[in-house]
C-alpha positions as CSV (number, residue, x, y, z in Angstrom):
1,M,3.7,30.1,-0.3
2,A,3.3,32.6,2.5
3,G,4.8,35.5,0.5
4,G,3.5,37.9,-2.2
5,K,4.1,36.9,-5.8
6,E,4.8,33.2,-6.6
7,T,6.4,32.1,-9.8
8,P,4.6,29.6,-11.9
9,R,7.0,26.9,-10.7
10,Q,6.3,27.7,-7.0
11,K,2.5,27.6,-7.8
12,M,3.0,24.2,-9.4
13,I,5.0,22.8,-6.5
14,G,2.3,24.1,-4.0
15,M,-0.4,22.4,-6.1
16,M,1.6,19.2,-6.1
17,Y,1.9,19.3,-2.3
18,L,-1.8,19.8,-2.1
19,V,-2.6,16.8,-4.3
20,L,-0.1,14.7,-2.5
21,T,-1.7,15.6,0.9
22,A,-5.1,14.7,-0.5
23,L,-3.9,11.3,-1.8
24,L,-2.3,10.5,1.5
25,A,-5.6,11.4,3.3
26,L,-7.5,9.1,0.9
27,Q,-5.0,6.3,1.6
28,V,-5.4,6.7,5.3
29,S,-9.2,6.6,5.0
30,S,-9.1,3.4,3.0
31,A,-6.8,1.8,5.6
32,V,-9.1,2.8,8.4
33,L,-12.1,1.3,6.5
34,E,-10.2,-1.9,5.9
35,K,-9.6,-2.2,9.6
36,F,-13.3,-1.7,10.4
37,A,-14.1,-4.4,7.8
38,I,-11.7,-6.8,9.6
39,I,-13.2,-6.0,13.0
40,N,-16.7,-6.5,11.6
41,E,-15.7,-9.9,10.2
42,T,-14.2,-10.9,13.5
43,L,-17.2,-9.8,15.5
44,V,-19.6,-11.7,13.2
45,G,-17.5,-14.8,13.7
46,L,-17.6,-14.4,17.5
47,V,-21.3,-13.8,17.5
48,T,-21.8,-17.0,15.4
49,T,-19.6,-19.0,17.8
50,G,-21.4,-17.5,20.8
51,N,-24.8,-18.4,19.4
52,E,-23.8,-22.0,18.8
53,K,-22.5,-22.3,22.4
54,S,-25.6,-20.7,23.8
55,D,-27.8,-23.1,21.8
56,L,-25.8,-26.0,23.3
57,I,-26.1,-24.7,26.8
58,L,-29.9,-24.0,26.4
59,K,-30.3,-27.5,25.0
60,A,-28.5,-29.0,28.0
61,I,-30.7,-27.0,30.4
62,V,-33.9,-28.0,28.6
63,D,-32.7,-31.7,28.6
64,E,-32.0,-31.5,32.4
65,A,-35.3,-29.9,33.1
66,G,-37.0,-32.7,31.2
67,K,-35.4,-35.2,33.6
68,S,-36.1,-33.3,36.8
69,Q,-39.2,-31.8,38.3
70,L,-37.4,-29.7,40.8
71,P,-38.7,-26.1,41.0
72,G,-35.2,-24.6,40.7
73,V,-34.4,-26.6,37.6
74,L,-37.7,-25.7,35.9
75,K,-37.3,-22.0,36.9
76,A,-33.7,-22.1,35.3
77,K,-35.2,-23.6,32.1
78,E,-37.8,-20.8,31.9
79,N,-35.2,-18.1,32.6
80,A,-32.8,-19.5,30.1
81,Q,-35.5,-19.6,27.4
82,K,-36.5,-16.0,28.2
83,V,-32.9,-14.9,28.0
84,R,-32.5,-16.7,24.7
85,E,-35.6,-15.1,23.2
86,L,-34.5,-11.6,24.3
87,T,-31.0,-12.1,23.0
88,Q,-32.3,-13.3,19.6
89,K,-34.7,-10.3,19.4
90,T,-31.8,-7.9,20.3
91,M,-29.5,-9.5,17.7
92,K,-32.2,-9.3,15.0
93,S,-32.7,-5.6,15.8
94,I,-29.0,-5.0,15.5
95,D,-28.8,-6.8,12.2
96,D,-31.8,-4.8,10.9
97,L,-30.0,-1.6,11.9
98,K,-26.8,-2.7,10.2
99,K,-28.7,-3.6,7.0
100,R,-30.7,-0.4,7.0
101,N,-27.6,1.7,7.5
102,A,-25.6,-0.2,4.9
103,K,-28.5,0.3,2.4
104,G,-28.6,4.0,3.2
105,F,-24.8,4.3,2.8
106,K,-24.9,2.6,-0.6
107,D,-27.6,4.9,-1.8
108,R,-25.4,8.0,-1.2
């Protein structure tokens, strides 16, 4: 392939190598995409589990604050609710970005 004239057979072999290389590259790409899909599914599951745990912890803090009038407990309740609100806002923003990017990717 580096020399001057190639016979038709050599040209055909070179073209076959080129096609084989392209097919292998496509296969690697699909494997990488599959791994990203698996990672995404795992992360979504972890986020769901984390949200459930956070809701339970927040509920426990609110319940404890309802029983007690100590300033420290009431301050913990307020802080926990602020953190939860900020977390939900951030998660919504991330989900919106993912949806917008997915929509843009499908339009291509």
